[in-house]
C-alpha positions in Angstrom: 58.4 67.3 248.2 59.2 71.0 248.6 61.6 72.1 251.3 59.4 74.9 252.6 56.4 72.8 253.4 54.1 73.9 250.5 53.9 72.7 246.9 52.4 75.9 245.4 51.9 79.5 246.4 49.5 82.1 244.9 50.4 85.7 246.0 48.1 88.6 246.3 50.0 91.7 245.1 47.4 94.0 243.4 48.3 97.5 244.6 44.7 98.8 244.5 41.9 96.3 245.0 41.9 92.5 245.4 43.6 89.7 243.6 41.6 87.0 241.9 42.9 83.5 241.1 41.3 80.9 238.8 42.7 77.4 238.6 40.9 75.4 235.9 41.1 71.9 234.4 44.0 70.8 236.5 45.3 67.8 238.3 46.6 67.7 241.9 47.6 64.0 242.2 49.6 62.3 245.0 51.5 65.4 246.1 53.4 65.3 249.4 53.7 68.3 251.7 56.4 67.5 254.4 55.9 67.8 258.1 52.1 68.2 257.9 52.2 71.3 255.8 49.9 72.4 252.9 49.8 71.6 249.2 48.7 75.2 248.2 48.9 78.4 250.2 47.6 81.9 249.5 50.1 84.5 250.5 48.3 87.6 251.7 50.6 90.0 253.4 48.6 93.1 254.5 47.1 95.1 252.8 46.9 92.6 250.0 44.1 90.0 249.9 42.2 87.7 247.5 38.7 88.6 246.4 38.4 85.0 245.1 40.3 81.8 244.7 38.4 79.5 242.4 38.9 75.9 241.4 36.9 74.8 238.4 37.0 71.2 236.9 40.0 70.3 239.1 40.9 66.8 240.4 42.4 66.6 243.9 43.4 62.9 244.3 45.3 61.3 247.2 47.4 64.4 248.2 49.3 64.0 251.5 49.7 66.8 254.0 47.9 68.4 256.9 45.7 70.4 254.5 45.2 70.9 250.8 44.6 74.6 250.6 45.2 77.5 253.1 43.7 80.6 251.5 44.4 83.1 254.3 42.8 86.6 253.7 40.4 85.6 251.0 36.8 86.7 250.6 35.6 83.6 248.6 37.1 80.2 248.1 35.1 78.3 245.5 35.1 74.7 244.1 32.9 74.0 241.1 32.7 70.7 239.2 35.6 69.2 241.1 36.6 65.8 242.3 38.2 65.5 245.7 39.5 62.2 247.1 41.2 62.9 250.5 44.3 61.0 251.6 42.9 60.0 255.0 43.7 56.4 255.5 45.8 56.0 258.7 46.1 59.8 259.2 45.2 61.1 262.6 43.5 63.5 262.1 42.8 62.9 258.4 43.9 65.6 256.0 41.6 68.5 255.5 40.6 69.9 252.1 41.0 73.5 253.3 42.1 75.4 256.4 40.2 78.7 256.7 42.0 81.3 258.8 39.9 84.4 258.1 36.4 84.6 259.6 35.1 86.4 256.5 36.0 83.7 254.0 33.0 82.1 252.3 33.8 78.6 251.1 31.4 77.0 248.6 31.5 73.6 246.9 29.1 72.9 244.0 28.5 70.1 241.5 31.4 68.1 242.9 32.2 64.6 244.2 33.9 64.5 247.6 35.4 61.3 249.1 36.5 62.0 252.7 36.9 60.3 256.1 34.1 62.6 257.4 32.4 65.9 256.9 33.5 67.3 260.3 37.2 67.5 259.3 36.8 68.4 255.7 37.3 72.1 256.4 39.0 73.4 259.5 38.4 77.0 260.8 40.8 78.6 263.2 42.6 81.9 263.6 44.9 83.2 266.5 42.6 86.3 266.6 39.4 84.2 266.5 39.9 80.6 267.7 36.1 79.8 267.9 34.9 78.0 264.8 31.4 79.4 265.3 32.7 82.9 264.3 33.5 81.7 260.8 31.2 81.5 257.8 29.4 78.2 257.2 30.7 76.0 254.4 28.1 75.5 251.7 28.0 72.3 249.7 25.3 72.2 246.9 24.3 69.8 244.1 27.2 67.5 245.1 27.8 63.9 246.2 29.7 63.2 249.4 31.1 59.7 250.1 32.3 59.0 253.7 34.9 56.4 254.2 34.6 56.2 258.0 31.3 54.6 259.2 31.6 56.5 262.5 31.8 59.8 260.7 28.1 59.6 259.8 27.4 60.2 263.5 29.9 63.0 264.0 27.6 65.7 262.7 28.3 68.4 260.1 28.6 71.5 262.3 29.5 74.5 260.2 28.2 72.9 257.0 25.2 73.8 254.9 24.2 71.0 252.5 21.7 71.7 249.6 20.6 69.0 247.2 23.6 67.0 248.2 23.7 63.2 248.7 25.8 61.8 251.6 26.5 58.1 251.7 29.0 55.6 253.1 31.7 54.1 250.9 31.6 50.5 250.0 33.7 48.4 252.2 35.2 46.6 249.2 35.9 49.7 247.2 39.4 50.6 248.4 41.3 48.5 245.8 39.2 49.8 243.0 39.7 53.4 244.1 43.5 53.0 244.3 43.4 51.5 240.8 41.4 54.5 239.5 43.9 56.9 241.0 46.8 54.8 239.7 45.4 55.3 236.2 45.1 59.0 236.8 48.8 59.2 237.9 49.8 57.4 234.7 47.8 60.0 232.7 49.6 62.8 234.5 53.0 61.4 233.6 51.9 61.4 230.0 50.9 65.0 230.2 47.2 64.5 229.8 44.6 66.9 231.3 41.8 65.4 233.4 38.6 64.1 231.8 36.5 64.7 234.9 33.3 63.2 233.5 35.0 59.8 232.9 37.0 60.1 236.2 34.0 60.9 238.3 32.1 57.9 236.9 35.1 55.6 237.6 35.5 56.8 241.2 31.8 56.8 241.9 31.6 53.2 240.6 34.7 52.2 242.7 33.2 53.3 246.0 
């Protein structure tokens, strides 16, 4: 639990041009960001910015905080072949995967499994200069599977989302214990220093819920 409210920072500091970040084949499992802060923050003091922050074959499992990722001044935030299981049980509002603060940021999710309370709160969009969410780029989810844990969320709508070849379904009412067991097994693997086998993990989580 870091004292400054974030687990990890990536910093844009390329003197000429943009910084690019690639995070690949990595676990983020049961991290705690205190006082409702973020797990990962992009630091973009002007004039520095990120051209892209990309997550490829990354597992985000049961991380606790107000938000997982705050990219700040970033042109593209991409998730590819990832597994996201939001820690939403009992949280009000549930934790968001990402908080976009720049209207120009394009967020895309492809070939991924998302387990969340609802689509509406998966990504938040707000800036002191532009408080209207309608001014931000739409989030694109393609060739993915979305599992919603809140039955009411199915009726909340997906404003600001574009879904292409993506299945949206409700989680099984009896799946909570199996999902916790699957994440417990992942946490044990982390402690042994293993890297995630996302094919096996995705199958186990999909079967649990």
